[in-house]
C-alpha positions as CSV (number, residue, x, y, z in Angstrom):
1,M,86.8,-176.1,-187.9
2,R,88.8,-178.1,-185.4
3,L,92.4,-179.2,-186.0
4,A,91.1,-182.8,-186.0
5,D,88.9,-182.0,-189.0
6,I,91.9,-181.1,-191.2
7,S,93.5,-183.9,-193.2
8,R,96.7,-185.5,-191.9
9,E,97.5,-187.0,-195.4
10,A,96.7,-184.4,-198.1
11,P,98.8,-181.3,-198.7
12,V,97.2,-178.4,-196.7
13,L,96.8,-175.0,-198.2
14,I,95.9,-172.0,-196.0
15,A,95.0,-168.7,-197.5
16,G,93.6,-165.6,-195.8
17,P,94.0,-161.8,-195.4
18,T,96.9,-160.3,-193.6
19,A,96.9,-160.6,-189.7
20,S,94.1,-163.3,-189.9
21,G,96.2,-166.0,-188.0
22,K,97.4,-168.1,-191.0
23,S,100.9,-168.6,-189.7
24,A,99.7,-169.8,-186.3
25,L,97.4,-172.4,-187.8
26,A,100.1,-173.6,-190.2
27,M,102.5,-174.0,-187.2
28,E,99.8,-176.1,-185.4
29,I,99.3,-178.4,-188.4
30,A,103.0,-178.7,-189.1
31,A,103.8,-179.6,-185.5
32,R,100.9,-182.2,-185.5
33,D,101.9,-183.9,-188.7
34,G,105.6,-183.3,-189.2
35,R,105.0,-181.1,-192.2
36,L,107.2,-178.6,-194.0
37,I,105.8,-175.0,-193.8
38,V,106.0,-173.5,-197.3
39,N,105.6,-169.8,-198.0
40,A,102.9,-168.5,-200.4
41,D,103.2,-164.8,-199.7
42,A,104.9,-162.7,-202.4
43,L,106.5,-160.3,-199.9
44,Q,107.7,-162.8,-197.4
45,V,110.2,-164.2,-200.0
46,Y,112.3,-161.0,-199.5
47,R,115.2,-161.2,-197.1
48,E,114.9,-157.4,-196.4
49,W,111.5,-157.8,-194.7
50,R,111.3,-160.2,-191.8
51,V,109.4,-157.9,-189.5
52,L,107.6,-155.7,-192.1
53,S,106.2,-158.7,-194.0
54,A,105.3,-160.6,-190.8
55,R,107.6,-163.5,-191.7
56,P,107.9,-166.3,-189.2
57,S,110.3,-165.3,-186.4
58,A,113.8,-166.9,-186.2
59,A,112.5,-168.9,-183.3
60,D,109.6,-170.3,-185.3
61,E,111.9,-171.2,-188.1
62,A,114.2,-173.0,-185.8
63,A,111.3,-174.9,-184.2
64,L,109.8,-176.2,-187.4
65,P,111.1,-176.6,-190.9
66,H,110.2,-173.7,-193.2
67,A,110.9,-173.1,-197.0
68,L,110.8,-170.2,-199.4
69,F,110.9,-167.5,-196.7
70,G,113.4,-164.6,-197.0
71,H,115.5,-166.2,-199.7
72,V,115.3,-163.5,-202.4
73,G,117.0,-160.1,-202.5
74,G,115.0,-157.0,-203.3
75,A,117.1,-156.3,-206.4
76,D,116.4,-159.8,-207.8
77,D,113.7,-160.7,-210.2
78,Y,111.1,-163.1,-208.7
79,S,107.7,-164.1,-210.0
80,V,104.9,-166.5,-209.5
81,G,106.7,-168.7,-212.1
82,H,109.9,-168.7,-210.0
83,W,107.9,-169.6,-206.9
84,L,106.1,-172.5,-208.7
85,R,109.3,-174.0,-209.9
86,E,110.7,-173.9,-206.4
87,V,107.5,-175.4,-204.9
88,A,107.5,-178.4,-207.3
89,P,110.2,-180.5,-205.6
90,L,108.8,-179.7,-202.1
91,L,105.5,-181.4,-202.9
92,A,107.2,-184.8,-202.4
93,R,107.1,-184.1,-198.7
94,P,104.1,-183.5,-196.4
95,V,103.5,-179.8,-196.6
96,V,101.4,-177.0,-195.3
97,I,101.5,-174.1,-197.8
98,V,100.5,-170.8,-196.2
99,G,100.2,-167.2,-197.4
100,G,98.1,-164.3,-198.6
101,T,99.0,-164.2,-202.3
102,G,96.1,-165.6,-204.2
103,L,97.9,-165.7,-207.5
104,M,100.4,-168.2,-206.1
105,F,97.7,-170.5,-204.9
106,R,95.9,-170.1,-208.2
107,A,99.0,-171.0,-210.2
108,L,99.6,-174.0,-207.9
109,T,96.1,-175.4,-208.2
110,E,95.1,-174.3,-211.7
111,G,98.4,-174.1,-213.6
112,L,100.4,-171.3,-214.9
113,A,101.0,-170.2,-218.5
114,E,104.7,-170.6,-219.3
115,V,105.2,-167.1,-220.7
116,P,108.9,-166.3,-221.5
117,A,110.5,-163.5,-219.4
118,V,110.0,-160.0,-220.8
119,P,113.4,-158.3,-221.7
120,A,114.2,-155.2,-219.7
121,D,114.2,-153.0,-222.8
122,V,110.6,-154.1,-223.6
123,R,109.5,-153.4,-220.0
124,A,111.2,-150.0,-220.2
125,A,109.4,-149.2,-223.5
126,G,106.1,-150.1,-221.8
127,D,106.8,-147.8,-218.9
128,S,107.7,-145.0,-221.2
129,L,104.6,-145.4,-223.4
130,R,102.3,-145.5,-220.4
131,A,103.9,-142.5,-218.8
132,A,103.8,-140.4,-222.0
133,E,100.4,-141.5,-223.5
134,G,98.5,-143.3,-220.8
135,I,97.0,-146.8,-220.6
136,E,95.0,-146.2,-223.7
137,A,98.1,-146.3,-225.8
138,L,98.9,-149.7,-224.4
139,V,95.4,-151.0,-224.9
140,A,95.6,-149.9,-228.6
141,G,98.7,-152.1,-229.0
142,L,97.0,-155.3,-227.7
143,D,95.8,-158.2,-229.8
144,P,92.0,-158.3,-230.1
145,A,91.6,-161.6,-228.3
146,T,93.6,-160.5,-225.2
147,A,91.9,-157.1,-225.2
148,A,88.5,-158.7,-225.1
149,A,89.5,-161.0,-222.2
150,I,91.3,-158.8,-219.6
151,D,90.2,-155.9,-217.4
152,L,91.3,-152.9,-219.5
153,R,91.1,-150.7,-216.4
154,N,93.9,-152.6,-214.7
155,G,97.0,-150.8,-215.8
156,A,99.4,-153.4,-214.6
157,R,97.5,-156.1,-216.3
158,V,97.3,-154.2,-219.6
159,Q,101.0,-153.4,-219.5
160,R,101.9,-157.0,-218.9
161,A,99.8,-158.1,-221.9
162,W,101.3,-155.4,-224.0
163,E,104.9,-156.4,-223.0
164,V,104.2,-160.1,-223.7
165,L,102.9,-159.4,-227.2
166,R,105.8,-157.0,-227.9
167,A,108.4,-159.5,-226.6
168,T,107.0,-162.8,-228.1
169,G,104.8,-161.9,-231.0
170,R,102.1,-163.9,-229.3
171,G,99.1,-162.6,-227.3
172,L,98.8,-163.2,-223.6
173,L,95.5,-165.1,-224.0
174,D,97.1,-167.5,-226.4
175,W,99.8,-168.2,-223.9
176,Q,97.2,-168.8,-221.2
177,R,95.2,-171.2,-223.3
178,A,98.3,-173.4,-223.5
179,T,98.6,-173.5,-219.7
180,P,100.0,-176.9,-218.5
181,P,98.1,-179.0,-215.9
182,P,98.5,-177.8,-212.3
183,L,101.1,-179.1,-209.9
184,L,98.5,-179.7,-207.2
185,P,94.9,-179.9,-208.4
186,L,92.5,-178.5,-205.8
187,A,90.7,-181.8,-205.4
188,A,94.0,-183.4,-204.2
189,A,94.5,-180.8,-201.4
190,E,92.9,-179.7,-198.1
191,A,92.3,-176.0,-199.1
192,I,91.3,-173.6,-196.4
193,V,90.5,-169.9,-196.6
194,L,90.3,-167.9,-193.3
195,D,87.3,-165.6,-193.5
196,A,88.1,-162.9,-190.9
197,E,85.4,-160.7,-189.3
198,V,86.3,-157.1,-190.4
199,G,86.2,-155.4,-186.9
200,W,88.3,-158.2,-185.4
201,L,90.8,-158.1,-188.2
202,N,91.2,-154.4,-188.2
203,A,91.9,-154.4,-184.5
204,R,94.6,-157.0,-185.1
205,I,96.1,-155.0,-187.9
206,D,96.2,-151.9,-185.7
207,R,98.0,-153.8,-182.9
208,R,100.3,-155.6,-185.2
209,F,101.9,-152.5,-186.8
210,G,102.7,-151.1,-183.4
211,Q,104.2,-154.5,-182.5
212,M,106.3,-154.4,-185.7
213,L,107.8,-151.1,-184.7
214,S,108.7,-152.5,-181.3
215,E,110.3,-155.5,-183.0
216,G,112.5,-153.3,-185.3
217,A,110.5,-152.5,-188.4
218,L,112.0,-149.0,-188.5
219,D,115.6,-150.3,-188.3
220,E,114.7,-152.8,-191.0
221,V,113.7,-150.0,-193.4
222,R,116.7,-147.9,-192.4
223,A,119.0,-150.8,-193.3
224,A,117.3,-151.1,-196.7
225,L,117.3,-147.3,-197.4
226,P,120.8,-147.1,-199.1
227,A,119.6,-149.4,-201.9
228,W,115.9,-148.4,-201.8
229,A,114.2,-148.9,-205.2
230,P,110.6,-147.8,-204.9
231,G,109.6,-149.4,-208.2
232,R,110.7,-152.9,-207.4
233,P,108.2,-155.5,-206.2
234,Y,109.8,-155.8,-202.8
235,A,109.0,-152.2,-202.1
236,R,105.3,-153.1,-202.1
237,A,105.6,-154.2,-198.5
238,I,103.0,-152.4,-196.5
239,G,104.7,-149.7,-194.4
240,A,107.9,-149.6,-196.4
241,H,107.0,-146.4,-198.4
242,E,105.6,-144.8,-195.3
243,L,108.6,-145.5,-193.1
244,V,111.0,-144.4,-195.9
245,A,109.1,-141.1,-196.0
246,H,109.6,-140.7,-192.2
247,L,113.3,-141.6,-192.4
248,E,113.8,-139.1,-195.2
249,G,112.2,-136.4,-193.2
250,R,109.1,-136.0,-195.3
251,T,106.6,-137.0,-192.5
252,D,106.6,-137.6,-188.8
253,L,106.4,-141.1,-187.4
254,D,102.8,-140.9,-186.1
255,T,101.6,-140.0,-189.6
256,A,103.7,-142.7,-191.2
257,V,102.2,-145.3,-188.8
258,A,98.6,-144.1,-189.4
259,E,99.1,-144.2,-193.2
260,A,100.7,-147.7,-193.0
261,T,97.9,-149.0,-190.8
262,L,95.3,-147.7,-193.2
263,A,97.1,-149.2,-196.2
264,S,97.2,-152.5,-194.4
265,R,93.4,-152.4,-193.7
266,Q,92.8,-151.6,-197.4
267,Y,95.1,-154.4,-198.5
268,A,93.2,-156.8,-196.3
269,K,89.9,-155.7,-197.9
270,R,91.3,-156.4,-201.4
271,Q,92.5,-159.8,-200.2
272,R,89.0,-160.7,-198.8
273,T,87.4,-159.6,-202.0
274,W,89.8,-161.7,-204.1
275,F,89.4,-164.8,-202.0
276,R,85.6,-164.6,-202.1
277,A,85.6,-164.2,-205.9
278,R,88.3,-166.7,-206.8
279,M,88.2,-169.3,-204.1
280,S,84.7,-170.5,-204.0
281,G,85.9,-174.1,-204.2
282,W,87.9,-173.8,-201.0
283,R,86.7,-174.5,-197.4
284,H,86.0,-171.2,-195.8
285,L,86.7,-171.0,-192.1
286,A,85.2,-168.1,-190.1
287,V,87.6,-166.5,-187.6
288,P,87.7,-165.7,-184.8
């Protein structure tokens, strides 16, 4: 696909696995059309991780307008629902929305159930029950309709459904059936998925983690270490746990780098699988 083949009028959505070149393509389109670049990556929202999450550089952000990058603290609660509410007013402008988090794009183009926030005590109760009795105890506490509709092997999904029922008295499936219309229907957007060849992508991932180290990834993790909270969503940044282990003296740097690189490859594989399964209606662009 040539740049000239991409709409100059419709909102542009760019999804793809980590290290596939999404940001560079977004910059080209934004520069061509005078668009705002909007983040759709769940880890690039955190201010702690410019380098580790491969956020746009300070120079890139100065060159073109960007939104929803690095504006949330790791200790803050932030969900797809928060992101969707922040995106809504931005759609009045020409935008290119770019990222690797499929759930954000799905919420944008298909709608998101307006489930109330789960209180901390309910979440803690779910954590305790799962730790003490396993996922089976949570499954036993689900309403039948939700239990029949979700993947009961997915612990996070099961716990989320259990917490919603416990907090609201209403099953997750019932909430989902009341999903409002999407902010941006897929038919109204230019939606592109980058389909990266595996060998090419893995080589880029290997090079990029080394580049992250040279750009200060270790210093970034060191700065976050005093308030490190491994259970928080921001801690899912690839390489964070591995570099924390090195800084705490539990592993050497070479081992940490090897483990982080492998984790990044595995994450990219999960992303590719998700995009193939859930984004059949998008235009798929082979790269390189």
